C-alpha positions in Angstrom: 25.6 23.5 -9.9 22.7 25.9 -9.8 20.2 25.4 -7.0 17.4 24.9 -9.6 19.3 21.9 -11.1 20.4 20.4 -7.8 18.6 17.1 -7.0 16.0 17.4 -4.3 17.2 16.5 -0.8 15.5 13.4 0.6 15.2 12.1 4.1 18.2 9.9 5.1 15.9 6.9 5.6 14.4 7.0 2.1 14.2 3.7 0.3 13.6 3.1 -3.4 9.9 2.6 -4.1 10.5 -0.7 -5.8 12.1 -2.0 -2.6 9.0 -0.9 -0.7 6.8 -2.7 -3.1 8.9 -5.9 -2.8 8.6 -5.7 1.0 4.8 -5.4 0.7 4.8 -8.4 -1.7 6.9 -10.4 0.8 4.1 -10.0 3.4 2.0 -12.3 1.2 -0.1 -9.6 -0.5 -0.4 -10.0 -4.3 0.3 -7.1 -6.7 -3.4 -6.3 -7.3 -4.0 -6.1 -3.5 -1.0 -3.9 -3.1 -2.4 -1.4 -5.6 -5.8 -1.5 -4.0 -4.4 -1.1 -0.5 -2.1 1.8 -1.5 -5.0 3.5 -3.2 -7.2 3.2 -0.1 -4.4 4.1 2.2 -3.5 7.2 0.3 -7.1 8.4 0.2 -7.4 7.8 4.0 -4.1 9.3 5.1 -3.3 12.1 2.6 -2.9 15.5 4.1 -3.9 18.5 2.0 -0.8 20.4 0.9 1.5 17.4 1.3 3.1 15.6 -1.6 1.3 12.5 -2.9 4.7 10.8 -3.4 5.4 11.0 0.3 1.9 9.7 1.2 2.4 6.8 -1.2 5.8 6.0 0.2 4.5 6.1 3.8 1.6 3.8 2.8 4.0 1.3 1.1 6.3 1.5 4.1 3.3 0.6 6.4 2.3 -2.3 4.1 5.9 -3.6 4.0 6.5 -3.5 7.8 3.1 -4.7 9.2 2.1 -8.4 8.9 -1.1 -8.7 6.9 -4.0 -10.8 8.1 -5.3 -12.6 5.0 -8.4 -13.8 6.8 -9.3 -10.2 7.7 -8.6 -9.1 4.1 -10.6 -11.9 2.6 -13.6 -12.7 4.8 -15.6 -14.2 1.9 -12.9 -16.8 1.3 -13.8 -18.4 4.7 -17.4 -19.2 3.5 -18.4 -22.1 1.4 -18.1 -21.1 -2.3 -21.7 -22.0 -3.1 -23.1 -20.2 -0.1 -21.2 -17.1 -0.9 -23.1 -16.7 -4.2 -26.6 -17.3 -2.8 -29.6 -15.2 -3.8 -29.9 -11.7 -2.3 -32.6 -11.4 0.4 
């Protein structure tokens, strides 16, 4: 097989992206939050010249292996619902 048609060689520990997403969802994060956190994580950790795919995979790997703190992610949910929507001062 010509080198141009050969599949790209991946790291031996590579995992399918769908598995990484399922691991992140298993941490108690919903799909919308996974998308938002991956977006923020990629913007914060991407290195110029690196592949976006690798940065996305490393961010998903982090989300899937670290326990999320829902109270830290949703500080407004700790407040009373009526007080959270009070007038701006």
